[in-house]
LUMSE-70420 format. One record per residue: x negated, y negated, z of N, C-alpha, C, O in turn; residue number from 1. Coordinates in Angstrom, 1 decimal, decimal comma. Atoms other than C-alpha are relative to their C-alpha. Example, Ala and Ser with C-alpha at 12.3 -4.5 7.8 and 13.67 -1.06 7.14 Angstrom:
BEGIN
R|nx|ny|nz|cax|cay|caz|cx|cy|cz|ox|oy|oz|num
R|-0,9|1,2|0,0|-12,3|4,5|7,8|-0,9|-1,2|0,0|-1,9|-1,2|0,7|1;
R|0,9|1,1|0,0|-13,7|1,1|7,1|0,8|-1,1|0,8|0,3|-2,2|0,9|2;
end
This chain:
BEGIN
R|nx|ny|nz|cax|cay|caz|cx|cy|cz|ox|oy|oz|num
R|-1,4|0,0|-0,3|6,4|-13,2|3,1|0,6|1,3|-0,3|0,4|1,8|-1,4|1;
R|-0,6|-1,3|0,2|8,4|-10,0|3,4|0,9|0,0|-1,2|1,5|-1,1|-1,6|2;
R|-0,9|-0,2|1,2|10,4|-8,7|0,4|1,1|0,9|0,3|0,9|2,0|0,8|3;
R|-1,1|-0,9|-0,2|13,9|-7,3|0,6|0,2|0,8|-1,3|0,0|0,3|-2,4|4;
R|-0,2|-0,9|1,2|14,8|-4,4|-1,7|0,9|1,2|0,4|1,1|1,4|1,6|5;
R|-0,7|-1,3|-0,2|16,9|-1,3|-2,1|-0,8|1,1|-0,5|-1,2|1,1|-1,7|6;
R|0,8|-1,1|0,5|15,0|1,9|-2,3|0,7|0,6|-1,3|1,9|0,9|-1,2|7;
R|-0,5|-0,5|1,3|15,5|3,2|-5,9|0,3|-1,1|-1,0|0,4|-0,8|-2,2|8;
R|0,0|1,2|1,0|15,8|-0,3|-7,4|-1,4|-0,3|-0,3|-2,3|-0,3|0,6|9;
R|1,3|0,4|0,4|12,8|-1,3|-9,4|-0,5|-1,2|0,8|0,2|-2,2|0,8|10;
R|0,5|1,1|-0,9|10,7|-3,4|-7,0|-1,5|-0,1|-0,2|-2,2|1,0|-0,3|11;
R|1,4|0,2|0,1|7,3|-4,9|-7,3|-0,3|-1,2|0,9|0,2|-2,3|0,8|12;
R|0,3|1,0|-1,0|5,8|-6,8|-4,4|-1,5|0,0|0,3|-2,1|1,1|0,6|13;
R|1,5|0,0|-0,2|2,1|-7,9|-4,1|-0,4|-1,2|0,8|0,2|-2,3|0,8|14;
R|0,6|1,1|-0,7|0,0|-10,1|-1,9|-1,5|0,1|-0,2|-2,1|1,2|-0,4|15;
R|1,4|0,1|0,2|-3,6|-11,2|-2,3|-0,7|-0,2|1,3|-0,2|-0,8|2,2|16;
R|0,9|0,1|-1,1|-6,4|-10,9|0,2|-0,3|-1,5|0,2|-0,5|-2,2|-0,8|17;
R|0,4|1,4|-0,3|-7,1|-14,3|1,9|-1,5|-0,2|-0,2|-2,0|-1,4|-0,1|18;
R|1,5|0,2|-0,1|-10,9|-13,6|1,6|-0,7|0,7|-1,2|-1,9|0,7|-1,2|19;
R|0,6|-0,7|1,0|-11,5|-11,6|-1,6|0,8|0,0|-1,3|1,9|-0,6|-1,3|20;
R|-0,8|-0,1|1,2|-10,3|-10,7|-5,1|0,9|1,2|0,0|1,4|1,6|-1,0|21;
R|-0,8|-1,2|-0,2|-8,4|-7,7|-3,7|1,5|-0,4|0,1|1,8|-1,5|0,7|22;
R|-1,4|0,2|-0,2|-4,6|-7,4|-3,8|0,6|1,4|0,5|0,0|2,4|0,2|23;
R|-0,7|-1,2|-0,4|-2,2|-4,9|-2,2|1,4|-0,1|-0,7|2,0|-1,2|-0,7|24;
R|-1,3|0,0|0,8|0,9|-3,9|-4,3|0,9|1,1|0,4|0,4|2,3|0,5|25;
R|-1,0|-1,0|-0,2|4,0|-2,1|-3,3|0,9|0,1|-1,3|1,4|-0,9|-1,7|26;
R|-0,9|-0,2|1,2|6,0|-0,6|-6,2|0,9|1,1|0,2|0,5|2,2|0,6|27;
R|-1,0|-1,0|0,1|9,2|1,3|-6,3|0,5|0,0|-1,5|1,1|-1,0|-1,9|28;
R|-0,4|0,0|1,4|9,8|2,4|-9,9|1,4|0,6|-0,3|1,8|0,8|-1,4|29;
R|-1,4|-0,6|0,2|13,3|3,8|-9,3|0,0|1,4|0,4|1,1|2,0|0,7|30;
R|0,1|-1,4|-0,4|12,1|7,3|-8,5|-1,0|0,3|1,1|-0,8|1,1|1,9|31;
R|1,1|-0,2|-0,9|8,9|7,0|-6,5|-0,6|-1,3|0,4|-0,5|-2,3|-0,4|32;
R|0,6|1,2|-0,5|7,2|4,3|-4,4|-1,5|0,3|0,3|-1,8|1,3|0,9|33;
R|1,5|-0,1|-0,2|3,4|3,7|-4,2|-0,5|-1,3|0,6|0,2|-2,3|0,4|34;
R|0,7|1,2|-0,5|1,1|1,3|-2,4|-1,4|0,0|-0,7|-2,2|1,0|-0,5|35;
R|1,2|0,0|0,8|-1,8|0,3|-4,7|-1,0|-1,0|0,6|-0,7|-2,1|1,1|36;
R|1,1|0,9|-0,2|-5,2|-1,1|-4,0|-0,4|-0,5|-1,4|-0,6|0,3|-2,3|37;
R|0,2|0,7|1,3|-6,0|-3,6|-6,8|-1,1|-1,0|0,2|-1,2|-1,7|1,1|38;
R|1,1|1,0|0,0|-9,1|-5,6|-7,6|0,3|-0,9|-1,2|0,1|-0,5|-2,4|39;
R|-0,4|0,9|1,1|-8,1|-8,7|-9,6|-1,2|-0,3|-0,9|-1,1|-0,8|-2,0|40;
R|1,2|0,3|0,8|-11,8|-9,1|-10,8|-0,5|1,2|-0,7|-1,4|1,1|-1,5|41;
R|0,5|-1,2|0,6|-12,3|-5,5|-11,8|0,4|0,1|-1,5|1,1|-0,7|-2,1|42;
R|-0,3|-0,3|1,4|-12,2|-4,1|-15,4|-0,2|-1,2|-0,9|0,6|-1,5|-1,7|43;
R|0,3|1,1|0,9|-13,9|-7,0|-17,0|0,9|-1,2|0,2|1,1|-2,0|-0,7|44;
R|-0,8|1,1|-0,3|-11,6|-9,5|-15,3|1,5|0,2|-0,3|2,3|-0,7|0,0|45;
R|-1,4|-0,3|0,2|-8,4|-7,8|-16,3|0,7|0,6|1,2|1,9|0,8|1,2|46;
R|-0,6|-0,7|-1,2|-7,9|-6,2|-12,9|-0,1|1,5|-0,1|0,0|2,0|-1,2|47;
R|0,1|-1,5|0,0|-8,2|-2,6|-11,9|0,7|0,6|1,2|0,5|0,1|2,4|48;
R|-0,6|-0,7|-1,1|-6,2|-0,2|-9,8|-1,1|0,9|0,6|-1,8|1,6|-0,1|49;
R|1,0|-0,7|-0,7|-8,6|1,2|-7,2|0,5|1,4|0,6|-0,3|2,3|0,6|50;
R|-0,6|-1,2|-0,6|-6,3|3,8|-5,6|1,5|-0,2|0,1|2,0|-1,4|0,1|51;
R|-1,4|0,1|-0,2|-2,6|4,6|-5,2|0,4|1,0|1,1|0,1|2,2|1,0|52;
R|-0,5|-0,8|-1,1|-1,0|5,9|-2,0|1,5|0,3|-0,2|2,3|-0,7|-0,3|53;
R|-1,4|-0,3|0,0|2,4|7,7|-2,1|0,7|-0,5|1,2|0,2|-0,3|2,3|54;
R|-0,8|0,5|-1,1|5,0|6,1|0,0|1,3|0,8|0,2|1,5|1,3|1,3|55;
R|-1,2|-0,8|-0,1|8,3|7,9|-0,7|0,5|0,4|-1,4|0,1|-0,2|-2,4|56;
R|-0,9|-0,3|1,1|10,4|9,7|-3,3|1,4|-0,4|0,3|1,9|-0,1|1,4|57;
R|-1,3|0,6|-0,3|13,7|7,9|-3,6|1,0|1,1|0,4|1,8|0,8|1,2|58;
R|-1,0|-1,1|-0,3|15,7|11,2|-3,6|-0,1|0,5|1,5|0,9|1,0|2,0|59;
R|0,2|-0,4|-1,3|14,3|11,8|-0,1|0,4|-1,1|1,1|0,4|-0,8|2,3|60;
R|-0,3|1,1|-0,9|15,3|8,4|1,4|1,5|0,2|0,4|2,4|0,0|-0,5|61;
R|-1,4|-0,3|-0,5|18,4|9,1|3,5|0,9|-1,2|-0,1|2,0|-1,1|-0,5|62;
R|-0,9|1,2|0,0|19,7|5,5|3,8|-0,4|-0,9|-1,1|-0,5|-2,2|-0,9|63;
R|0,5|0,9|1,1|18,7|4,2|0,4|1,0|-1,0|-0,5|0,7|-1,9|-1,2|64;
R|-1,0|1,0|0,3|22,0|2,3|0,1|-0,1|-1,2|0,9|0,6|-2,2|0,7|65;
R|0,2|1,1|-1,0|20,8|0,1|3,0|-1,2|-0,8|-0,4|-2,3|-0,3|-0,7|66;
R|1,1|0,8|0,3|18,7|-2,9|2,2|-1,2|0,1|0,9|-1,0|0,2|2,1|67;
R|1,2|-0,1|-0,8|15,1|-2,6|3,4|-0,9|-1,2|-0,2|-0,7|-2,0|-1,1|68;
R|0,9|1,1|0,1|12,3|-5,0|4,0|-1,4|0,5|0,0|-1,8|1,3|0,9|69;
R|1,4|-0,3|0,1|8,7|-4,5|2,8|-0,8|-1,2|0,4|-0,5|-2,3|0,1|70;
R|0,9|1,0|-0,5|5,9|-6,4|4,4|-1,4|0,5|-0,2|-1,7|1,6|0,2|71;
R|1,4|-0,4|0,1|2,2|-6,3|3,5|-0,8|-0,9|1,0|-0,7|-2,2|0,8|72;
R|0,8|0,8|-1,0|-0,1|-7,4|6,4|-1,5|0,2|-0,3|-1,9|1,3|-0,6|73;
R|1,5|-0,1|0,2|-3,8|-8,2|6,0|-0,7|-0,2|1,3|-0,2|-0,9|2,2|74;
R|0,9|0,1|-1,2|-6,5|-7,8|8,6|-0,6|-1,4|0,0|-0,6|-2,1|-1,1|75;
R|0,6|1,3|-0,1|-8,3|-11,0|9,8|-1,1|-0,2|-1,0|-1,3|-1,3|-1,5|76;
R|1,1|0,1|1,0|-11,3|-10,2|7,5|0,4|0,1|-1,4|-0,4|-0,1|-2,3|77;
R|-0,5|-0,1|1,3|-9,1|-9,8|4,5|-0,4|1,3|-0,8|-0,3|1,3|-2,0|78;
R|0,5|-1,2|0,7|-10,5|-6,3|3,7|0,8|1,2|0,3|0,5|2,3|-0,1|79;
R|-1,0|-1,1|-0,2|-7,6|-4,1|5,0|1,4|-0,6|-0,2|1,7|-1,7|0,2|80;
R|-1,4|0,4|0,2|-4,0|-4,2|4,1|0,9|1,2|0,4|0,5|2,3|0,2|81;
R|-1,0|-1,0|-0,4|-1,0|-2,3|5,6|1,3|-0,3|-0,6|1,8|-1,4|-0,6|82;
R|-1,4|0,1|0,5|2,4|-1,6|4,1|0,9|0,4|1,2|0,9|1,5|1,7|83;
R|-1,1|-0,3|-1,0|5,3|-1,8|6,6|1,3|-0,1|-0,7|1,6|-1,1|-1,5|84;
R|-1,4|0,1|0,5|8,9|-1,0|5,6|0,9|0,1|1,2|0,8|1,1|2,0|85;
R|-0,9|0,1|-1,2|11,5|-2,0|8,1|-0,8|0,2|1,3|-0,3|0,8|2,3|86;
R|0,8|0,0|-1,2|8,7|-2,5|10,7|-0,8|1,2|0,2|-1,5|1,3|1,2|87;
R|0,7|-1,3|-0,2|7,3|1,0|10,2|-1,2|0,1|-1,0|-1,0|-0,1|-2,2|88;
R|1,2|0,0|0,9|3,7|1,4|8,8|0,1|1,3|-0,8|0,2|2,4|-0,3|89;
R|0,1|-1,1|1,0|3,5|3,7|5,7|-1,3|0,3|-0,6|-1,6|1,4|-0,9|90;
R|1,3|-0,2|0,7|0,1|3,1|4,3|-1,0|-1,1|0,4|-0,6|-2,2|0,8|91;
R|1,0|1,0|-0,3|-3,2|1,3|4,9|-1,1|0,2|-1,1|-1,5|1,3|-1,6|92;
R|1,1|0,0|1,0|-5,9|0,3|2,3|-1,2|-0,7|0,7|-1,0|-1,8|1,3|93;
R|1,2|0,5|-0,6|-9,4|-0,2|3,5|-1,0|-0,3|-1,1|-1,7|0,6|-1,6|94;
R|0,8|0,4|1,1|-11,3|-2,1|0,8|-1,5|0,1|0,2|-2,2|0,5|-0,7|95;
R|1,4|-0,1|-0,3|-14,6|-2,1|2,6|-0,5|1,5|0,0|-1,5|1,8|-0,5|96;
R|0,4|-1,5|0,0|-14,6|1,7|3,1|0,4|0,7|-1,2|0,0|1,9|-1,4|97;
R|-0,5|-0,6|1,3|-13,0|2,3|-0,3|0,9|1,2|0,3|0,7|2,3|-0,3|98;
R|-0,9|-1,1|-0,4|-10,2|4,4|1,2|1,4|-0,5|0,1|1,6|-1,6|0,6|99;
R|-1,4|0,3|-0,2|-6,5|4,5|1,1|0,6|1,1|0,9|0,2|2,3|0,7|100;
R|-0,6|-0,9|-0,9|-4,4|6,2|3,8|1,5|-0,1|-0,1|2,0|-1,2|-0,2|101;
R|-1,4|0,0|-0,1|-0,8|7,2|3,8|0,5|1,2|0,8|-0,2|2,2|0,9|102;
R|-0,5|-1,0|-0,8|1,4|9,3|5,9|0,2|1,4|-0,7|0,1|2,4|0,0|103;
R|-0,1|-1,2|0,7|1,9|11,9|3,2|-1,3|0,6|-0,4|-1,4|1,8|-0,9|104;
R|1,3|-0,5|0,4|-1,8|12,2|2,5|-0,1|0,4|-1,4|-0,8|1,4|-1,8|105;
R|-0,1|-0,4|1,4|-1,0|12,4|-1,2|0,1|-1,3|-0,8|0,6|-2,3|-0,4|106;
R|0,8|-1,1|0,6|-2,1|12,2|-3,9|-1,5|-0,2|0,3|-1,9|-1,0|1,1|107;
R|1,4|0,1|-0,1|-5,8|12,8|-4,1|-0,4|-1,4|-0,5|0,1|-1,8|-1,5|108;
R|0,4|1,3|0,5|-7,6|9,4|-4,4|-0,5|0,0|-1,4|-1,2|0,9|-1,8|109;
R|0,4|0,1|1,4|-8,0|8,3|-8,0|-0,6|-1,4|-0,2|-1,0|-2,0|0,7|110;
R|0,6|1,3|0,3|-9,3|5,3|-9,8|-1,4|-0,1|0,5|-2,1|0,9|0,5|111;
R|1,4|0,3|-0,5|-12,5|3,7|-8,5|-0,3|0,7|1,3|-1,4|0,9|1,7|112;
R|0,2|-0,7|-1,3|-11,9|5,4|-5,1|0,2|1,5|-0,1|0,5|2,1|0,9|113;
R|-0,1|-1,5|0,2|-11,8|8,9|-6,6|-0,7|0,8|1,1|-1,9|0,5|1,4|114;
R|0,5|-0,9|-1,0|-12,4|11,6|-4,0|0,7|1,4|0,0|1,8|1,4|-0,6|115;
R|-0,6|-1,3|0,1|-11,8|15,3|-3,6|1,3|0,2|0,8|2,2|1,0|0,5|116;
R|-1,2|-0,1|-0,8|-9,1|14,7|-0,9|0,2|-1,4|0,7|-0,8|-2,2|0,8|117;
R|-0,3|1,3|-0,7|-7,4|11,8|0,9|-0,3|0,2|1,5|0,0|1,2|2,1|118;
R|0,3|0,0|-1,4|-8,6|11,0|4,4|1,4|0,1|0,8|2,3|-0,6|0,3|119;
R|-1,3|-0,2|-0,8|-5,9|12,0|7,0|0,5|-1,3|0,7|-0,3|-2,2|1,1|120;
R|-0,6|1,2|-0,7|-3,5|9,4|8,5|-0,3|0,1|1,5|-0,4|1,2|2,0|121;
R|0,2|0,1|-1,4|-4,2|8,2|12,0|0,6|-1,3|0,4|0,3|-2,4|-0,2|122;
R|-0,6|1,2|-0,5|-2,2|5,6|13,9|-1,0|-1,0|0,4|-0,7|-2,2|0,5|123;
R|1,1|1,0|-0,4|-5,5|4,0|15,0|-0,3|-0,9|-1,2|-0,9|-1,9|-0,9|124;
R|0,2|0,9|1,1|-5,7|2,6|11,5|0,7|-1,3|0,1|0,4|-2,3|-0,6|125;
R|-0,8|1,1|-0,1|-3,1|0,1|12,5|-0,5|-1,1|0,9|0,1|-2,2|1,0|126;
R|0,5|1,0|-1,0|-5,2|-1,7|15,2|-0,3|-1,4|-0,6|0,0|-2,3|0,1|127;
R|0,3|1,3|0,5|-6,3|-4,5|12,9|1,2|-0,9|-0,4|1,1|-2,1|-0,7|128;
R|-1,2|0,7|0,4|-2,7|-5,5|12,1|0,9|-0,3|1,2|2,0|-0,9|1,0|129;
R|-0,8|0,4|-1,2|-1,4|-5,9|15,7|-0,3|-1,4|0,4|-1,5|-1,9|0,2|130;
R|0,2|1,4|-0,4|-0,9|-9,4|17,0|-1,0|0,0|1,2|-0,9|0,9|2,1|131;
R|0,9|0,1|-1,1|-3,7|-10,5|19,4|0,7|-0,3|1,3|0,0|-0,4|2,4|132;
end
């Protein structure tokens, strides 16, 4: 179910994969927004952040006084999640490939998905989230 929010207001919105212990989490901490890959079974059962993709800096959001809608969509296999804000895709998490993608290509992947650089964004990543 989509979540309404105002950019810059503290927001936390998560959905769980229908097929695994993975979750996708959108968070706006009032200054910056990220999309997190999370494994609920990781870290000895306490859960673990696998990666964090930058979504926006609040100071750069032009219409932040306008209510927005965040939606997390899962692929049919439950191993990919995409973050849409107001119908526009901002980030994709691929749990099988252990990669996070975002339009800003920042920051460098950390957590369990640590890598020297983030793989570049490509609109082809959105194919699993289109209606059949």
